[in-house]
mmCIF file of the N, C-alpha and C atoms, coordinates in Angstrom:
data_MODEL
# 
_entry.id   MODEL 
# 
loop_
_atom_site.group_PDB 
_atom_site.id 
_atom_site.type_symbol 
_atom_site.label_atom_id 
_atom_site.label_alt_id 
_atom_site.label_comp_id 
_atom_site.label_asym_id 
_atom_site.label_entity_id 
_atom_site.label_seq_id 
_atom_site.pdbx_PDB_ins_code 
_atom_site.Cartn_x 
_atom_site.Cartn_y 
_atom_site.Cartn_z 
_atom_site.occupancy 
_atom_site.B_iso_or_equiv 
_atom_site.pdbx_formal_charge 
_atom_site.auth_seq_id 
_atom_site.auth_comp_id 
_atom_site.auth_asym_id 
_atom_site.auth_atom_id 
_atom_site.pdbx_PDB_model_num 
ATOM 1   N N  . UNK A 1 1  ? 96.664  76.517 51.081 1.00 0.00 ? 1  UNK A N  1 
ATOM 2   C CA . UNK A 1 1  ? 97.664  75.589 50.269 1.00 0.00 ? 1  UNK A CA 1 
ATOM 3   C C  . UNK A 1 1  ? 97.046  74.945 49.224 1.00 0.00 ? 1  UNK A C  1 
ATOM 4   N N  . UNK A 1 2  ? 97.845  74.361 48.507 1.00 0.00 ? 2  UNK A N  1 
ATOM 5   C CA . UNK A 1 2  ? 98.003  74.468 46.815 1.00 0.00 ? 2  UNK A CA 1 
ATOM 6   C C  . UNK A 1 2  ? 97.637  73.430 46.780 1.00 0.00 ? 2  UNK A C  1 
ATOM 7   N N  . UNK A 1 3  ? 95.901  72.691 45.877 1.00 0.00 ? 3  UNK A N  1 
ATOM 8   C CA . UNK A 1 3  ? 95.481  71.363 45.504 1.00 0.00 ? 3  UNK A CA 1 
ATOM 9   C C  . UNK A 1 3  ? 97.084  70.700 45.351 1.00 0.00 ? 3  UNK A C  1 
ATOM 10  N N  . UNK A 1 4  ? 97.765  69.653 46.111 1.00 0.00 ? 4  UNK A N  1 
ATOM 11  C CA . UNK A 1 4  ? 98.634  69.506 44.745 1.00 0.00 ? 4  UNK A CA 1 
ATOM 12  C C  . UNK A 1 4  ? 98.612  68.092 43.746 1.00 0.00 ? 4  UNK A C  1 
ATOM 13  N N  . UNK A 1 5  ? 96.958  68.209 43.397 1.00 0.00 ? 5  UNK A N  1 
ATOM 14  C CA . UNK A 1 5  ? 96.671  66.263 42.919 1.00 0.00 ? 5  UNK A CA 1 
ATOM 15  C C  . UNK A 1 5  ? 95.540  67.130 41.433 1.00 0.00 ? 5  UNK A C  1 
ATOM 16  N N  . UNK A 1 6  ? 96.260  66.884 40.256 1.00 0.00 ? 6  UNK A N  1 
ATOM 17  C CA . UNK A 1 6  ? 95.912  67.449 39.356 1.00 0.00 ? 6  UNK A CA 1 
ATOM 18  C C  . UNK A 1 6  ? 94.193  67.196 39.136 1.00 0.00 ? 6  UNK A C  1 
ATOM 19  N N  . UNK A 1 7  ? 93.935  65.654 39.308 1.00 0.00 ? 7  UNK A N  1 
ATOM 20  C CA . UNK A 1 7  ? 92.946  65.109 39.176 1.00 0.00 ? 7  UNK A CA 1 
ATOM 21  C C  . UNK A 1 7  ? 91.658  65.355 39.781 1.00 0.00 ? 7  UNK A C  1 
ATOM 22  N N  . UNK A 1 8  ? 90.468  65.289 38.998 1.00 0.00 ? 8  UNK A N  1 
ATOM 23  C CA . UNK A 1 8  ? 89.809  65.706 40.351 1.00 0.00 ? 8  UNK A CA 1 
ATOM 24  C C  . UNK A 1 8  ? 88.409  65.031 41.000 1.00 0.00 ? 8  UNK A C  1 
ATOM 25  N N  . UNK A 1 9  ? 87.833  64.869 41.203 1.00 0.00 ? 9  UNK A N  1 
ATOM 26  C CA . UNK A 1 9  ? 86.717  63.037 40.722 1.00 0.00 ? 9  UNK A CA 1 
ATOM 27  C C  . UNK A 1 9  ? 85.968  63.442 42.069 1.00 0.00 ? 9  UNK A C  1 
ATOM 28  N N  . UNK A 1 10 ? 84.689  63.148 41.856 1.00 0.00 ? 10 UNK A N  1 
ATOM 29  C CA . UNK A 1 10 ? 83.203  63.316 42.804 1.00 0.00 ? 10 UNK A CA 1 
ATOM 30  C C  . UNK A 1 10 ? 83.538  62.904 44.160 1.00 0.00 ? 10 UNK A C  1 
ATOM 31  N N  . UNK A 1 11 ? 83.234  63.642 45.403 1.00 0.00 ? 11 UNK A N  1 
ATOM 32  C CA . UNK A 1 11 ? 83.180  62.727 46.822 1.00 0.00 ? 11 UNK A CA 1 
ATOM 33  C C  . UNK A 1 11 ? 82.670  60.776 46.359 1.00 0.00 ? 11 UNK A C  1 
ATOM 34  N N  . UNK A 1 12 ? 81.912  60.493 45.638 1.00 0.00 ? 12 UNK A N  1 
ATOM 35  C CA . UNK A 1 12 ? 80.804  59.700 45.533 1.00 0.00 ? 12 UNK A CA 1 
ATOM 36  C C  . UNK A 1 12 ? 81.953  58.561 44.535 1.00 0.00 ? 12 UNK A C  1 
ATOM 37  N N  . UNK A 1 13 ? 82.737  59.645 43.444 1.00 0.00 ? 13 UNK A N  1 
ATOM 38  C CA . UNK A 1 13 ? 83.215  58.315 42.542 1.00 0.00 ? 13 UNK A CA 1 
ATOM 39  C C  . UNK A 1 13 ? 85.077  57.945 43.870 1.00 0.00 ? 13 UNK A C  1 
ATOM 40  N N  . UNK A 1 14 ? 84.754  58.419 44.434 1.00 0.00 ? 14 UNK A N  1 
ATOM 41  C CA . UNK A 1 14 ? 86.187  58.759 45.585 1.00 0.00 ? 14 UNK A CA 1 
ATOM 42  C C  . UNK A 1 14 ? 85.860  57.964 46.618 1.00 0.00 ? 14 UNK A C  1 
ATOM 43  N N  . UNK A 1 15 ? 84.804  58.125 47.290 1.00 0.00 ? 15 UNK A N  1 
ATOM 44  C CA . UNK A 1 15 ? 84.761  56.806 47.936 1.00 0.00 ? 15 UNK A CA 1 
ATOM 45  C C  . UNK A 1 15 ? 85.150  55.122 47.198 1.00 0.00 ? 15 UNK A C  1 
ATOM 46  N N  . UNK A 1 16 ? 84.235  55.405 45.720 1.00 0.00 ? 16 UNK A N  1 
ATOM 47  C CA . UNK A 1 16 ? 83.499  54.323 45.057 1.00 0.00 ? 16 UNK A CA 1 
ATOM 48  C C  . UNK A 1 16 ? 85.588  53.358 44.946 1.00 0.00 ? 16 UNK A C  1 
ATOM 49  N N  . UNK A 1 17 ? 86.421  54.543 44.989 1.00 0.00 ? 17 UNK A N  1 
ATOM 50  C CA . UNK A 1 17 ? 87.981  54.002 44.398 1.00 0.00 ? 17 UNK A CA 1 
ATOM 51  C C  . UNK A 1 17 ? 88.305  53.361 45.797 1.00 0.00 ? 17 UNK A C  1 
ATOM 52  N N  . UNK A 1 18 ? 88.411  54.300 46.477 1.00 0.00 ? 18 UNK A N  1 
ATOM 53  C CA . UNK A 1 18 ? 88.855  53.686 47.690 1.00 0.00 ? 18 UNK A CA 1 
ATOM 54  C C  . UNK A 1 18 ? 87.719  52.344 48.002 1.00 0.00 ? 18 UNK A C  1 
ATOM 55  N N  . UNK A 1 19 ? 86.756  51.899 48.161 1.00 0.00 ? 19 UNK A N  1 
ATOM 56  C CA . UNK A 1 19 ? 86.637  51.129 48.731 1.00 0.00 ? 19 UNK A CA 1 
ATOM 57  C C  . UNK A 1 19 ? 86.674  49.349 46.976 1.00 0.00 ? 19 UNK A C  1 
ATOM 58  N N  . UNK A 1 20 ? 87.525  50.292 46.171 1.00 0.00 ? 20 UNK A N  1 
ATOM 59  C CA . UNK A 1 20 ? 87.756  49.571 45.122 1.00 0.00 ? 20 UNK A CA 1 
ATOM 60  C C  . UNK A 1 20 ? 89.663  49.088 45.817 1.00 0.00 ? 20 UNK A C  1 
ATOM 61  N N  . UNK A 1 21 ? 89.893  49.719 46.470 1.00 0.00 ? 21 UNK A N  1 
ATOM 62  C CA . UNK A 1 21 ? 91.271  49.399 46.996 1.00 0.00 ? 21 UNK A CA 1 
ATOM 63  C C  . UNK A 1 21 ? 91.392  48.784 48.015 1.00 0.00 ? 21 UNK A C  1 
ATOM 64  N N  . UNK A 1 22 ? 90.231  49.430 48.893 1.00 0.00 ? 22 UNK A N  1 
ATOM 65  C CA . UNK A 1 22 ? 90.137  48.505 49.975 1.00 0.00 ? 22 UNK A CA 1 
ATOM 66  C C  . UNK A 1 22 ? 89.902  46.182 49.989 1.00 0.00 ? 22 UNK A C  1 
ATOM 67  N N  . UNK A 1 23 ? 89.012  46.139 48.764 1.00 0.00 ? 23 UNK A N  1 
ATOM 68  C CA . UNK A 1 23 ? 88.496  45.010 47.905 1.00 0.00 ? 23 UNK A CA 1 
ATOM 69  C C  . UNK A 1 23 ? 89.765  44.880 47.548 1.00 0.00 ? 23 UNK A C  1 
ATOM 70  N N  . UNK A 1 24 ? 90.817  45.180 47.151 1.00 0.00 ? 24 UNK A N  1 
ATOM 71  C CA . UNK A 1 24 ? 92.075  44.880 46.509 1.00 0.00 ? 24 UNK A CA 1 
ATOM 72  C C  . UNK A 1 24 ? 92.898  44.215 47.746 1.00 0.00 ? 24 UNK A C  1 
ATOM 73  N N  . UNK A 1 25 ? 92.963  45.714 48.315 1.00 0.00 ? 25 UNK A N  1 
ATOM 74  C CA . UNK A 1 25 ? 93.551  44.109 49.818 1.00 0.00 ? 25 UNK A CA 1 
ATOM 75  C C  . UNK A 1 25 ? 93.683  43.345 50.146 1.00 0.00 ? 25 UNK A C  1 
ATOM 76  N N  . UNK A 1 26 ? 92.275  43.143 50.071 1.00 0.00 ? 26 UNK A N  1 
ATOM 77  C CA . UNK A 1 26 ? 91.375  41.880 50.956 1.00 0.00 ? 26 UNK A CA 1 
ATOM 78  C C  . UNK A 1 26 ? 91.408  40.816 50.414 1.00 0.00 ? 26 UNK A C  1 
ATOM 79  N N  . UNK A 1 27 ? 90.860  40.721 48.964 1.00 0.00 ? 27 UNK A N  1 
ATOM 80  C CA . UNK A 1 27 ? 91.513  39.971 48.178 1.00 0.00 ? 27 UNK A CA 1 
ATOM 81  C C  . UNK A 1 27 ? 92.973  39.372 47.507 1.00 0.00 ? 27 UNK A C  1 
ATOM 82  N N  . UNK A 1 28 ? 93.828  40.256 46.842 1.00 0.00 ? 28 UNK A N  1 
ATOM 83  C CA . UNK A 1 28 ? 94.757  39.890 46.880 1.00 0.00 ? 28 UNK A CA 1 
ATOM 84  C C  . UNK A 1 28 ? 96.241  39.763 47.434 1.00 0.00 ? 28 UNK A C  1 
ATOM 85  N N  . UNK A 1 29 ? 96.459  40.759 49.105 1.00 0.00 ? 29 UNK A N  1 
ATOM 86  C CA . UNK A 1 29 ? 96.876  40.637 49.890 1.00 0.00 ? 29 UNK A CA 1 
ATOM 87  C C  . UNK A 1 29 ? 97.101  40.576 51.059 1.00 0.00 ? 29 UNK A C  1 
ATOM 88  N N  . UNK A 1 30 ? 95.010  39.309 51.330 1.00 0.00 ? 30 UNK A N  1 
ATOM 89  C CA . UNK A 1 30 ? 94.749  39.072 52.067 1.00 0.00 ? 30 UNK A CA 1 
ATOM 90  C C  . UNK A 1 30 ? 94.690  39.596 53.930 1.00 0.00 ? 30 UNK A C  1 
ATOM 91  N N  . UNK A 1 31 ? 94.620  41.016 53.040 1.00 0.00 ? 31 UNK A N  1 
ATOM 92  C CA . UNK A 1 31 ? 94.730  41.852 54.487 1.00 0.00 ? 31 UNK A CA 1 
ATOM 93  C C  . UNK A 1 31 ? 93.977  43.167 54.239 1.00 0.00 ? 31 UNK A C  1 
ATOM 94  N N  . UNK A 1 32 ? 92.959  43.841 55.327 1.00 0.00 ? 32 UNK A N  1 
ATOM 95  C CA . UNK A 1 32 ? 92.125  44.587 55.724 1.00 0.00 ? 32 UNK A CA 1 
ATOM 96  C C  . UNK A 1 32 ? 92.225  46.067 55.735 1.00 0.00 ? 32 UNK A C  1 
ATOM 97  N N  . UNK A 1 33 ? 92.601  46.650 55.228 1.00 0.00 ? 33 UNK A N  1 
ATOM 98  C CA . UNK A 1 33 ? 92.731  48.441 55.483 1.00 0.00 ? 33 UNK A CA 1 
ATOM 99  C C  . UNK A 1 33 ? 91.991  49.512 55.231 1.00 0.00 ? 33 UNK A C  1 
ATOM 100 N N  . UNK A 1 34 ? 91.505  50.165 56.066 1.00 0.00 ? 34 UNK A N  1 
ATOM 101 C CA . UNK A 1 34 ? 90.630  50.498 56.469 1.00 0.00 ? 34 UNK A CA 1 
ATOM 102 C C  . UNK A 1 34 ? 90.368  52.378 55.629 1.00 0.00 ? 34 UNK A C  1 
ATOM 103 N N  . UNK A 1 35 ? 89.475  52.474 56.043 1.00 0.00 ? 35 UNK A N  1 
ATOM 104 C CA . UNK A 1 35 ? 89.582  54.331 54.163 1.00 0.00 ? 35 UNK A CA 1 
ATOM 105 C C  . UNK A 1 35 ? 90.665  54.724 54.870 1.00 0.00 ? 35 UNK A C  1 
ATOM 106 N N  . UNK A 1 36 ? 91.172  55.507 55.669 1.00 0.00 ? 36 UNK A N  1 
ATOM 107 C CA . UNK A 1 36 ? 92.273  56.516 55.337 1.00 0.00 ? 36 UNK A CA 1 
ATOM 108 C C  . UNK A 1 36 ? 93.237  55.747 55.124 1.00 0.00 ? 36 UNK A C  1 
ATOM 109 N N  . UNK A 1 37 ? 93.792  54.474 54.883 1.00 0.00 ? 37 UNK A N  1 
ATOM 110 C CA . UNK A 1 37 ? 94.831  54.500 53.898 1.00 0.00 ? 37 UNK A CA 1 
ATOM 111 C C  . UNK A 1 37 ? 94.408  53.923 53.114 1.00 0.00 ? 37 UNK A C  1 
ATOM 112 N N  . UNK A 1 38 ? 93.704  53.470 52.310 1.00 0.00 ? 38 UNK A N  1 
ATOM 113 C CA . UNK A 1 38 ? 92.861  53.268 50.803 1.00 0.00 ? 38 UNK A CA 1 
ATOM 114 C C  . UNK A 1 38 ? 93.078  54.822 51.173 1.00 0.00 ? 38 UNK A C  1 
ATOM 115 N N  . UNK A 1 39 ? 92.802  56.145 51.362 1.00 0.00 ? 39 UNK A N  1 
ATOM 116 C CA . UNK A 1 39 ? 92.395  57.164 50.610 1.00 0.00 ? 39 UNK A CA 1 
ATOM 117 C C  . UNK A 1 39 ? 94.315  57.962 50.284 1.00 0.00 ? 39 UNK A C  1 
ATOM 118 N N  . UNK A 1 40 ? 94.967  57.376 50.999 1.00 0.00 ? 40 UNK A N  1 
ATOM 119 C CA . UNK A 1 40 ? 96.188  58.193 51.185 1.00 0.00 ? 40 UNK A CA 1 
ATOM 120 C C  . UNK A 1 40 ? 96.658  57.101 49.717 1.00 0.00 ? 40 UNK A C  1 
ATOM 121 N N  . UNK A 1 41 ? 96.539  55.734 50.097 1.00 0.00 ? 41 UNK A N  1 
ATOM 122 C CA . UNK A 1 41 ? 97.259  55.189 48.535 1.00 0.00 ? 41 UNK A CA 1 
ATOM 123 C C  . UNK A 1 41 ? 96.495  55.976 47.855 1.00 0.00 ? 41 UNK A C  1 
ATOM 124 N N  . UNK A 1 42 ? 95.067  56.397 47.604 1.00 0.00 ? 42 UNK A N  1 
ATOM 125 C CA . UNK A 1 42 ? 94.164  57.063 46.006 1.00 0.00 ? 42 UNK A CA 1 
ATOM 126 C C  . UNK A 1 42 ? 94.752  58.500 46.001 1.00 0.00 ? 42 UNK A C  1 
ATOM 127 N N  . UNK A 1 43 ? 95.272  58.851 46.831 1.00 0.00 ? 43 UNK A N  1 
ATOM 128 C CA . UNK A 1 43 ? 95.913  59.959 46.962 1.00 0.00 ? 43 UNK A CA 1 
ATOM 129 C C  . UNK A 1 43 ? 96.740  60.335 46.467 1.00 0.00 ? 43 UNK A C  1 
ATOM 130 N N  . UNK A 1 44 ? 98.494  58.605 46.352 1.00 0.00 ? 44 UNK A N  1 
ATOM 131 C CA . UNK A 1 44 ? 99.464  58.568 46.096 1.00 0.00 ? 44 UNK A CA 1 
ATOM 132 C C  . UNK A 1 44 ? 99.147  58.253 44.648 1.00 0.00 ? 44 UNK A C  1 
ATOM 133 N N  . UNK A 1 45 ? 98.366  57.847 44.451 1.00 0.00 ? 45 UNK A N  1 
ATOM 134 C CA . UNK A 1 45 ? 98.136  57.249 42.558 1.00 0.00 ? 45 UNK A CA 1 
ATOM 135 C C  . UNK A 1 45 ? 97.747  58.753 42.132 1.00 0.00 ? 45 UNK A C  1 
ATOM 136 N N  . UNK A 1 46 ? 96.967  59.274 42.287 1.00 0.00 ? 46 UNK A N  1 
ATOM 137 C CA . UNK A 1 46 ? 95.935  60.662 41.250 1.00 0.00 ? 46 UNK A CA 1 
ATOM 138 C C  . UNK A 1 46 ? 97.578  61.282 41.798 1.00 0.00 ? 46 UNK A C  1 
ATOM 139 N N  . UNK A 1 47 ? 97.919  62.328 42.220 1.00 0.00 ? 47 UNK A N  1 
ATOM 140 C CA . UNK A 1 47 ? 99.755  63.079 42.532 1.00 0.00 ? 47 UNK A CA 1 
ATOM 141 C C  . UNK A 1 47 ? 100.436 62.837 40.788 1.00 0.00 ? 47 UNK A C  1 
ATOM 142 N N  . UNK A 1 48 ? 100.597 60.839 41.550 1.00 0.00 ? 48 UNK A N  1 
ATOM 143 C CA . UNK A 1 48 ? 102.202 60.861 41.055 1.00 0.00 ? 48 UNK A CA 1 
ATOM 144 C C  . UNK A 1 48 ? 101.860 60.076 39.914 1.00 0.00 ? 48 UNK A C  1 
ATOM 145 N N  . UNK A 1 49 ? 100.742 58.932 40.310 1.00 0.00 ? 49 UNK A N  1 
ATOM 146 C CA . UNK A 1 49 ? 100.491 58.160 39.106 1.00 0.00 ? 49 UNK A CA 1 
ATOM 147 C C  . UNK A 1 49 ? 100.060 58.890 37.613 1.00 0.00 ? 49 UNK A C  1 
ATOM 148 N N  . UNK A 1 50 ? 98.519  59.039 37.783 1.00 0.00 ? 50 UNK A N  1 
ATOM 149 C CA . UNK A 1 50 ? 97.405  59.835 37.552 1.00 0.00 ? 50 UNK A CA 1 
ATOM 150 C C  . UNK A 1 50 ? 98.289  60.137 35.930 1.00 0.00 ? 50 UNK A C  1 
ATOM 151 N N  . UNK A 1 51 ? 98.597  61.505 36.316 1.00 0.00 ? 51 UNK A N  1 
ATOM 152 C CA . UNK A 1 51 ? 99.599  62.259 35.135 1.00 0.00 ? 51 UNK A CA 1 
ATOM 153 C C  . UNK A 1 51 ? 100.032 61.223 34.600 1.00 0.00 ? 51 UNK A C  1 
ATOM 154 N N  . UNK A 1 52 ? 100.342 60.146 34.495 1.00 0.00 ? 52 UNK A N  1 
ATOM 155 C CA . UNK A 1 52 ? 101.824 59.590 33.137 1.00 0.00 ? 52 UNK A CA 1 
ATOM 156 C C  . UNK A 1 52 ? 100.398 58.819 32.139 1.00 0.00 ? 52 UNK A C  1 
ATOM 157 N N  . UNK A 1 53 ? 99.268  58.392 32.817 1.00 0.00 ? 53 UNK A N  1 
ATOM 158 C CA . UNK A 1 53 ? 98.138  57.836 32.287 1.00 0.00 ? 53 UNK A CA 1 
ATOM 159 C C  . UNK A 1 53 ? 97.352  58.663 31.243 1.00 0.00 ? 53 UNK A C  1 
ATOM 160 N N  . UNK A 1 54 ? 96.903  60.717 32.099 1.00 0.00 ? 54 UNK A N  1 
ATOM 161 C CA . UNK A 1 54 ? 96.657  61.013 31.575 1.00 0.00 ? 54 UNK A CA 1 
ATOM 162 C C  . UNK A 1 54 ? 97.052  61.103 30.233 1.00 0.00 ? 54 UNK A C  1 
ATOM 163 N N  . UNK A 1 55 ? 98.432  61.914 30.303 1.00 0.00 ? 55 UNK A N  1 
ATOM 164 C CA . UNK A 1 55 ? 99.204  61.893 29.138 1.00 0.00 ? 55 UNK A CA 1 
ATOM 165 C C  . UNK A 1 55 ? 100.075 60.882 28.153 1.00 0.00 ? 55 UNK A C  1 
ATOM 166 N N  . UNK A 1 56 ? 99.828  60.332 28.529 1.00 0.00 ? 56 UNK A N  1 
ATOM 167 C CA . UNK A 1 56 ? 99.818  58.274 27.192 1.00 0.00 ? 56 UNK A CA 1 
ATOM 168 C C  . UNK A 1 56 ? 98.575  58.611 26.852 1.00 0.00 ? 56 UNK A C  1 
ATOM 169 N N  . UNK A 1 57 ? 97.433  59.152 27.469 1.00 0.00 ? 57 UNK A N  1 
ATOM 170 C CA . UNK A 1 57 ? 96.174  59.287 26.328 1.00 0.00 ? 57 UNK A CA 1 
ATOM 171 C C  . UNK A 1 57 ? 95.699  60.003 25.681 1.00 0.00 ? 57 UNK A C  1 
ATOM 172 N N  . UNK A 1 58 ? 96.930  61.703 26.295 1.00 0.00 ? 58 UNK A N  1 
ATOM 173 C CA . UNK A 1 58 ? 96.520  62.355 25.210 1.00 0.00 ? 58 UNK A CA 1 
ATOM 174 C C  . UNK A 1 58 ? 97.489  62.515 23.924 1.00 0.00 ? 58 UNK A C  1 
ATOM 175 N N  . UNK A 1 59 ? 98.899  61.654 24.582 1.00 0.00 ? 59 UNK A N  1 
ATOM 176 C CA . UNK A 1 59 ? 99.468  61.087 23.285 1.00 0.00 ? 59 UNK A CA 1 
ATOM 177 C C  . UNK A 1 59 ? 98.616  60.200 22.418 1.00 0.00 ? 59 UNK A C  1 
ATOM 178 N N  . UNK A 1 60 ? 98.701  59.316 22.441 1.00 0.00 ? 60 UNK A N  1 
ATOM 179 C CA . UNK A 1 60 ? 97.707  58.364 22.394 1.00 0.00 ? 60 UNK A CA 1 
ATOM 180 C C  . UNK A 1 60 ? 96.770  59.279 20.665 1.00 0.00 ? 60 UNK A C  1 
ATOM 181 N N  . UNK A 1 61 ? 95.363  59.544 21.746 1.00 0.00 ? 61 UNK A N  1 
ATOM 182 C CA . UNK A 1 61 ? 94.323  60.526 21.118 1.00 0.00 ? 61 UNK A CA 1 
ATOM 183 C C  . UNK A 1 61 ? 95.133  61.771 19.813 1.00 0.00 ? 61 UNK A C  1 
ATOM 184 N N  . UNK A 1 62 ? 96.146  61.971 20.532 1.00 0.00 ? 62 UNK A N  1 
ATOM 185 C CA . UNK A 1 62 ? 97.645  63.076 19.153 1.00 0.00 ? 62 UNK A CA 1 
ATOM 186 C C  . UNK A 1 62 ? 97.365  61.979 18.036 1.00 0.00 ? 62 UNK A C  1 
ATOM 187 N N  . UNK A 1 63 ? 97.500  61.043 18.092 1.00 0.00 ? 63 UNK A N  1 
ATOM 188 C CA . UNK A 1 63 ? 98.323  60.743 17.324 1.00 0.00 ? 63 UNK A CA 1 
ATOM 189 C C  . UNK A 1 63 ? 97.371  59.490 16.068 1.00 0.00 ? 63 UNK A C  1 
ATOM 190 N N  . UNK A 1 64 ? 96.386  59.395 17.005 1.00 0.00 ? 64 UNK A N  1 
ATOM 191 C CA . UNK A 1 64 ? 95.815  58.802 16.399 1.00 0.00 ? 64 UNK A CA 1 
ATOM 192 C C  . UNK A 1 64 ? 94.497  60.345 15.045 1.00 0.00 ? 64 UNK A C  1 
ATOM 193 N N  . UNK A 1 65 ? 94.528  61.571 15.245 1.00 0.00 ? 65 UNK A N  1 
ATOM 194 C CA . UNK A 1 65 ? 93.746  62.390 14.582 1.00 0.00 ? 65 UNK A CA 1 
ATOM 195 C C  . UNK A 1 65 ? 94.509  62.421 13.837 1.00 0.00 ? 65 UNK A C  1 
ATOM 196 N N  . UNK A 1 66 ? 96.407  62.635 13.947 1.00 0.00 ? 66 UNK A N  1 
ATOM 197 C CA . UNK A 1 66 ? 97.201  62.398 13.405 1.00 0.00 ? 66 UNK A CA 1 
ATOM 198 C C  . UNK A 1 66 ? 97.061  61.321 11.609 1.00 0.00 ? 66 UNK A C  1 
ATOM 199 N N  . UNK A 1 67 ? 96.638  60.706 12.170 1.00 0.00 ? 67 UNK A N  1 
ATOM 200 C CA . UNK A 1 67 ? 96.881  59.574 11.509 1.00 0.00 ? 67 UNK A CA 1 
ATOM 201 C C  . UNK A 1 67 ? 95.648  59.305 10.539 1.00 0.00 ? 67 UNK A C  1 
ATOM 202 N N  . UNK A 1 68 ? 94.881  59.692 10.994 1.00 0.00 ? 68 UNK A N  1 
ATOM 203 C CA . UNK A 1 68 ? 93.184  60.798 10.415 1.00 0.00 ? 68 UNK A CA 1 
ATOM 204 C C  . UNK A 1 68 ? 92.789  61.603 9.903  1.00 0.00 ? 68 UNK A C  1 
ATOM 205 N N  . UNK A 1 69 ? 93.889  62.739 10.597 1.00 0.00 ? 69 UNK A N  1 
ATOM 206 C CA . UNK A 1 69 ? 94.266  63.274 9.106  1.00 0.00 ? 69 UNK A CA 1 
ATOM 207 C C  . UNK A 1 69 ? 94.946  63.165 7.881  1.00 0.00 ? 69 UNK A C  1 
ATOM 208 N N  . UNK A 1 70 ? 96.099  62.374 8.107  1.00 0.00 ? 70 UNK A N  1 
ATOM 209 C CA . UNK A 1 70 ? 97.031  61.711 6.784  1.00 0.00 ? 70 UNK A CA 1 
ATOM 210 C C  . UNK A 1 70 ? 95.014  61.305 6.014  1.00 0.00 ? 70 UNK A C  1 
ATOM 211 N N  . UNK A 1 71 ? 95.162  59.639 6.626  1.00 0.00 ? 71 UNK A N  1 
ATOM 212 C CA . UNK A 1 71 ? 94.023  59.073 5.877  1.00 0.00 ? 71 UNK A CA 1 
ATOM 213 C C  . UNK A 1 71 ? 92.914  60.257 5.182  1.00 0.00 ? 71 UNK A C  1 
ATOM 214 N N  . UNK A 1 72 ? 92.583  61.048 5.696  1.00 0.00 ? 72 UNK A N  1 
ATOM 215 C CA . UNK A 1 72 ? 91.512  61.981 4.810  1.00 0.00 ? 72 UNK A CA 1 
ATOM 216 C C  . UNK A 1 72 ? 92.172  62.202 3.632  1.00 0.00 ? 72 UNK A C  1 
ATOM 217 N N  . UNK A 1 73 ? 93.715  63.647 3.625  1.00 0.00 ? 73 UNK A N  1 
ATOM 218 C CA . UNK A 1 73 ? 94.461  63.108 2.494  1.00 0.00 ? 73 UNK A CA 1 
ATOM 219 C C  . UNK A 1 73 ? 94.766  62.901 1.268  1.00 0.00 ? 73 UNK A C  1 
ATOM 220 N N  . UNK A 1 74 ? 94.746  61.745 1.783  1.00 0.00 ? 74 UNK A N  1 
ATOM 221 C CA . UNK A 1 74 ? 94.928  59.947 1.063  1.00 0.00 ? 74 UNK A CA 1 
ATOM 222 C C  . UNK A 1 74 ? 93.854  60.225 -0.628 1.00 0.00 ? 74 UNK A C  1 
ATOM 223 N N  . UNK A 1 75 ? 92.820  60.969 0.545  1.00 0.00 ? 75 UNK A N  1 
ATOM 224 C CA . UNK A 1 75 ? 91.266  60.369 0.048  1.00 0.00 ? 75 UNK A CA 1 
ATOM 225 C C  . UNK A 1 75 ? 91.063  62.057 -1.205 1.00 0.00 ? 75 UNK A C  1 
ATOM 226 N N  . UNK A 1 76 ? 92.224  62.415 -1.698 1.00 0.00 ? 76 UNK A N  1 
ATOM 227 C CA . UNK A 1 76 ? 92.187  63.726 -2.420 1.00 0.00 ? 76 UNK A CA 1 
ATOM 228 C C  . UNK A 1 76 ? 92.495  63.619 -3.648 1.00 0.00 ? 76 UNK A C  1 
ATOM 229 N N  . UNK A 1 77 ? 91.892  63.897 -4.883 1.00 0.00 ? 77 UNK A N  1 
ATOM 230 C CA . UNK A 1 77 ? 91.792  64.107 -5.982 1.00 0.00 ? 77 UNK A CA 1 
ATOM 231 C C  . UNK A 1 77 ? 92.291  64.456 -7.544 1.00 0.00 ? 77 UNK A C  1 
# 
């Protein structure tokens, strides 16, 4: 079976993220959700949304490096 999730996190970090989702639901929505539901929400975010954030980070890094290279060329004598 192919892993659909391109984002890799350690089990410890995954557990922390699940806990954060549970805290969010408890505080903001006044609703308790279990580990399974929070894990499914995390899987959805990591599969469907995280690649967009990653791609934006890559784009922003590229733009920054491009602009920095242009600045470097400006100091030519």
